N, C-alpha and C positions, 0 to 999 in steps of 0.2 A: 785693379782693372787695367788692361793694357791693350795694345793693338796686336791682334794675331795675324800672322802672315800665312797666306795661302800659297804653297808652291803650285805653279800653273801646270806642272807635269805630273802631279800626283793626284791620287784620288782621295787622299786624306790630308787635313791641315797639318803643317809642320807644328810640332810641339814646341812650346816655348815656356819661360818661367811665368807663373801666375802673378808675380809681383812686378813684371816688367811694365814700365810706363814710358811713354814718349813725351810726357809733359816735363819739360825743364830737366832732362836727364844729366847726371854728373858726367864729367869728362871721361871717366873710366867706362861708365855704362854706355856713352855715345860711341866710343871706339869699338865696344863690343857689339853694338847694334850695326855699325858700319860693316864689321867683319861678317856678321850674320847675313847682311844684305848681299855682300859680294858672293857669299856661298850660295844664296838663293837664286841670284842672277845667273851664276855658273850652272846650277841645276836646271834652271828653265831656259837655258841657252840664250840669255840676254834679257829676259823679262820675268817678272813675278808680279803676283797680285797681293796687296796687303788689305786686311779687313781691320778697320779702326773701330773700336768699341765693342769688340767680342773677347770674352774671356777664353782662357786656354781650354776650358772644357766645352766650349762651343755655345755658351750662354750668351744671348744677345742682350748686353747690359746697356750699351750706348754711352756716349759722352755728352756733357753739357756743351753749349756752343763754345764757351771760352776754352775748354779742354780740348775740344775737337780743333779749334784754330791753332792752339799750341802744338797739338800732335802733328798736324799737317806741316807746320813750320819746321819741326824736327825732322820729319820725313823728307822734306825738301833739302835740308842741309846734308842729311845722309846721302841722298841721291847725287847731290853736287860732288860729295866727296869721292864717290866711285864713278862718276862720269855718266850719270843717268838723268833722266827726266821723269817727272811724275804727272799723271793725268787722272783726275777723279772720274771714275766710271759712273758711279751712282751713289745716291744718299737715300736713307730712309729713316723715319722716325720709328722709334720702338716704345712699346708700353712697359714702363718699369715703375717700381715703387718709389716714385720721386714726384715732387711738385713741379720741378723745372722739365721742359722738353728735352728729350735726349735722342741722339742720332747715331747711326753706325754708317760708315763710309767705306767704299771699296776704291782702292787706289791702284792704278797700274804703274808699275816702275819698269822702265825700258832703257837700255844702255844706249848711249849715243853712238852711231856707227863709228867704227874704227878700222881702217885698212880693209874695207870691203867684207868685214866679217859680220854681215847682216844675217838676221834669222830668215831662212828661206823655206817657204812651204810651197809644194807642188799640188796644184788642184786640177784634176782632169775634169773636163766639161762633157757630159754625156746628155743624151736626149734625142728624141725623134726629129727627123728632118722638118724643117720650117717651125721649129718650137722657139726659135730666137737665141740660139746659143751665141753665135758670132756677134749678133746685134748687141746682147747684153755685155759681152767682153769689150766691144768697141765703146760702149757707153761708160764703162767702168775705167778703161785704160786711157781714153781720150778726153774724158771729162765734159763731153757734150752729149745731150739727149738726141735720140733717133728722131727723124722726121716722119716716121710711120711708113716709109718706103725702103728702109734698109740702108740709109746713108752711113749710119755709124759702123756698119760691118765692112765697108769697102777697103779700109786700110788693113784688114786682117787676112784678106784673100791673097793666095800665093800664085794662082794660075788665072789665065784669061777665062777659061770656061767656068770657073768659080764665079767670077764677077758676072758673066753673062747669065748663068743659071741661078745665082744666089745661093748656091749649096756648096758646103765644104766637102772636098774629097781628099784632102791631105791633113797632116798634122801640123798645126801651127802653134807658136808660143807667144804669149802676151804677158806683160809684167805690170803689177800694180804695187806700188810701194806705199808705206807708212812711216813717217818720221818718229823720232823719239817721243814726240807729244801726241801721237796718235792721229795726225793730220795726213790726208790723202796726198800722195805724191804720184802724179801721173804725167802723161804727155801734154796736158794743157799748159798754157803759157809758154808754148814752143820749147818745152824741155826735150832733151835728147835722153837715149837710154843711159848713157854715161852719167848725166846729171841726176837721173832718177835713182841709180845705184849709189851715188855718192851721198845723196840726201836722205836715203832711207835706212831706218834700223831694222825694218821687216819687209821682206819681199814676198809678194804673192805671184808665183809663176802659173798662169793658167795654160793647160794643155787642151787646146781646142781640137776636139775629135769629130769625125764625121757622123752624121745622123742617118744617112740613107742606107737602106739594107745591103745594096751592092758594094758599099765601102765597109762592111762589117769587119772584114779581116784587118783594115787599117785601124779600126777602133780597138780590136783585140791587141794588135801590136802596141798601140799606144799605152794601153793599160798594163801589159806585161813587161814592156821594155823600159818605160820611163819611170816606174816605180812611184806613183803619185801618193802623196801623204793621205789625201781624201779626195772624194769625187763630188761634183756638183751635178745633180740630176735635173734637168730643165724639163718642165711640162707646160705645154700651152694650156691656158685656162679654157679656151673655146673648144679644144678637142679632147682634153683629158688624156687618159692613159691610151695611146695609140701607136701604130706602127712599131718602131723598135724600142719603145720605152721599156716594155717588159724584158727584152733581151738585154739591153744595157743594165737594167735593175739586176737581172740574174748574173751578168758578168761581174758587177761590183760585189754581189754577195759571194759568188764563187771564189773570187780573188781576195775576199775579206778585206776590201777597201772600204773604210768608213765613208758614209755619204750623207749629204743634206739635200734637200729638195727646194727648188725655186719654181713657183708657179708664175709664168710670165703672161703678158698681153692681157692683163686685167682691165685695161682701158677699153678693150673691144667688147667686154662682156658685162652682162648685168650682174649685180652682186650675188644673186641666187645661183648663177652659173659658176662663179668662182667657188662658192661654198659647196656646191655639188662636186666640183672637181677635187676640192680638199677632202671631202668625205670618201670620195673614191680611193684616193691615195691612202687615207688612213686605214681603210678596209684592207687594202692590199698589204700595207706594212705590217698589220696585225696578224696576218695569216700565218699558219705554222711554218711556211718555208722561209719566212722573213724574221719573225720574232723581234720587231722593232717597236719602239715606243715613240709615236709621232708626237711632235711639240710644235704648235703653231705659233709663230713669232708675230706679234701684233704691236709691240712697243719696244722702246730702246732697252727698258729693263729686261724684257723677254730676251732680247738679242744677247745681252750680257750673261744672262743665265744659261742661254742655249749654247754659247761658246764654251762655257765651263762645264756644263753637263756633257756635251759632245766629246770633249777630251777625256772626261773621266769614265764615261761608259759608252762602249760600241754600240749598245742597243738604242741609244737616243737618236732620233732623226729629226732635226729642226726642219720646219716647212716655212718658207717665206712666200709671200704674194706680192708681186710688184709689176711695175710697167716700165719699159725702157723708153717709152714716148713721153708720158707725163712725169716720169720720175718718182711716182708715188711708192713709198716704202723702200726706195733704193738706199737711203742712208742706213736703214736697218741692217741691210746685208754688208754694208761697209763697216758698220760697228762690229758685226760678227766676225768679219775677216780680220779686223784690227786686233780683236781681243783673243781670237782662236789661238791657243798655245800650241807648241810643237807636240806631235803625237808620239815622238820618241824622245827618251830623256838622254841627258848628256853622257851618262855612263855607257849606254849602248854605242853611242858615236865614238867615244874614246876607245872602246874595245876594238871597234872596226878599224880605227886610225892606226892602232898598233899592229895590224896585220900587214901582210905584204900587199903591194899594189895590184888592184884589178880594176880595169876600165872597160866597160861595155861599149862597143862601137855600134851606134844607132843610125848615124848619118855620115855621109862622105861628101866632100866638096872640093872644088879647085878654085882657089881665090888668087886673082892676079897679083903679082909681086910678093905673095905670101907662099904659095905652093899648095900642097894637099892639106886639107883640114878635116879632122874626124870630130863629130858631136857625139856625146853620150853621158853616162853617169859613172862616176867613180864609186864602185861597190864596196871597196875597202882600201886601207893604207893611205898614203899621202902622195901627191904627184906634184913636182916642182918643174920649173923651167930648167931645160938642160938634162933632165933624167933620161937615162938609157933603159929602154923597155923592149919587149919582144912582142910581136903581133901574130895572131894566127887563130885557128890552125888553117893552112892553106889546103888546097885540094888534096895534096899528098900527105897531109898531117904534120907539116913542118911549121916552125915559128921563126919569123924573120926579125932581125935587130933594127931598131929605129931610135931617133932622139927626138924628145919633146922640145920644139924650138920656143913656143910661146903658148899662153893660155889666156882664155877669154871666158868670163861668166856674165851672162846677161848683157853681152855685146860691149863689155869693157875689160880692160886689161887686168889680169890677175896673176900674181906669182905663185901662190901655193893653192892646191886644190885638196879639199879634205873629203873623207869618206861620206857618201850620201849626197854629194853636190854634183850637179849637172854643168858641163862646160864644153867648150870646143877647144881642141888641141891642134896647133899648127905643127906639121911634120916635115916642113921644108920640101926638098926635092924628092921625097920618098914617092915611088911609083904608084899612082892611084889605082892602076889596074890590078895591083896585088892585094887590094883591100876589098872587102864586102861587108855588108851589114850582117851583124850576128858575130862577128869576130871579137876577140877579146885581146886587150893590151895588158900584159902582166909584168911583174918584175922578173928578171932573169933567174933569181934565185928560187923561184916558185916551182919550176919543173912541172908545167901544167899537164893535166891528163886530157887526152882527146877521146871522143866517143862516137862510135858508129852504130852501136847497138845498145839500147837501154830498155829496162823494164819499168812499167808504172802501173799503179793501181788506178784504174779509171771507172767513172760512172757515166753510163750512156744516158745523157739528159733527153735526147730524142732522136729517133731514126724511124723512116718510114717502113723498112723491112727488118733485116738482121744485120749485125756486125760480125764479120767472121774473118778467118785467116786469108791473107792476100788483099785485104782492103787497104786502099790508100788514103792517107789523111794528111792534112798540113798541120804541123806541130808548132805550137807557139810556146817556148819556154824562155823566160827572161827576154833577151833581145834576139834570141835564135828563132827564125821562121823558116821552116824547110819541110818539103814532102818526106814522108816516111811510110813504110808498108808494114802491115801487121804480120809478124812471123809466127807468133804462137799466143794462143789464149789459154792460160793455165786452168786446168780442171773443167773447162767447158769447151764446146765446139763453136758456139756462137752466143752473141749477146742481143737482148732485146731492150727496148726503152725502159729505163729505171733500174736495170741490172748492173752489178758491179763485178769486176775481175781484174786480175793481174795479167797484163798483156806485154809481150815483148815486141819492140818497134826496131826497125832498121832504117837509118837515113839513107835516102836513095842517091843523092848527089856527092856529098862530101862529108867528112867528120866534123863534129862541133866541139868546141871547148867545154869542159865540165868544171865549174867553179864552185867553191863553197857557197857563194851568194845565190847560185841557181839551183842547187841540189834539192832544196826544200821548197822551190816555187811551184804553184799550180801550173799545170801545162794544159794549154788548150789546144784542141785539134779540130779541124774542120774538114768534113766529108760531105755528105749530102746535107747534114746538119752539123752542129758542133756538140762536143762533150767536154768534160773536165777530168783531168787526171793528176795525180801527184806522183812526181818522179821518184823512182826508186833506184835499183842497181844499174850500173852503166858498165 
């Protein structure tokens, strides 16, 4: 009997030797176990889950108390050897043919942060207006409960009209860290963003999106441009599925973004009202268009299971019920976020890092004494301080040379940016007027292709009349957002709701860059309503 290790990025347990033991291993066996742990941490991008007391074939045998203590001590020595910490997630007794009580234990092993190489997960926050999105993020990141009148959300707003109306109209980012022992690291105790980054082994970056229908284009841009790992759909317990909730749910499904649900404001409702909202959500999730398996989280054990199941199966949808005012069940969401493993494995990231540099420009700023700064996501390759890149395309289809002066991730300095990471890049005295959102910064060796006309297979989700040649839409593909006109609908004259066709579009204003990272992305367009397309030839 031995301790079985579960790779947090895989759907199946890693196979090991049936005779493997963590009780007083020999020196040779200990070194072998340390090497195995290094490999598992690398595969899990800095974290792995060990199940102690489980045989290699999955049989729950359990260990006696003395054996369990010795195994945990060995695991702690192994973790120290590789620069990691261990946290016991849960213990449970098992029925086995023995007179002595036996237990199995799940242990999280996480690397101590080194040179800002923390595990970073991006979570898009969706939900109807007034469902409590910004308030929940304020409570999580500031470490203080709300007063029932929106005090917790004030630090998240970027504009005066947002403070006055209490409604988010722009995209903002907030960070929540967890250290190597699984403890929350946030802005409480007067920490700065730099201190949070330095102390965290795992960073959750929340992308706070708008809930009001008139800002739907901003929400679509946030989902397509910032490439979130998963989404948090917030539903108010007292209103249920209302307003833009269904549209946000449809966006997440169409873009194939895994999501979990948080039912907020349970302090305002009777228990029966909360239960009715949960039942409503379960019915919607089980419908043919969703095909999801809802999982209500009511205990810490449920939260651990939900995090593991959520990573292993895209169909599992955890549902949390909590209050940002009383703090009820808030800890369950923190446990879930702490344990939630990366949804992409290290092999995929390494393959992207070996490609040429591609950086999507999502935001443009002018910072005093720094110059022009661009924010976005590195789609592939590696970007370092001092790198020479080209940016474009301009209105005439050209690419301009520039130099990366400095890099910041989560508001703290960073020397190296790797594929999949979001950051801001300082470009010195480069003329801001030459830049626009939707541009790409690429390696000069790439010889990027520009696109004025492209074809896409589209599905018309809804339109009041018909969709035909000459129709103008706003196209969202990756970080690109531009008006395009329909030039041709293949094999048809017009489209009605629910129909599918291959359509040729032409950008009206200027060409756009066509990168390997965006060619297979779903494309959203907005006319009278919106549809979804998959990009084809360009």
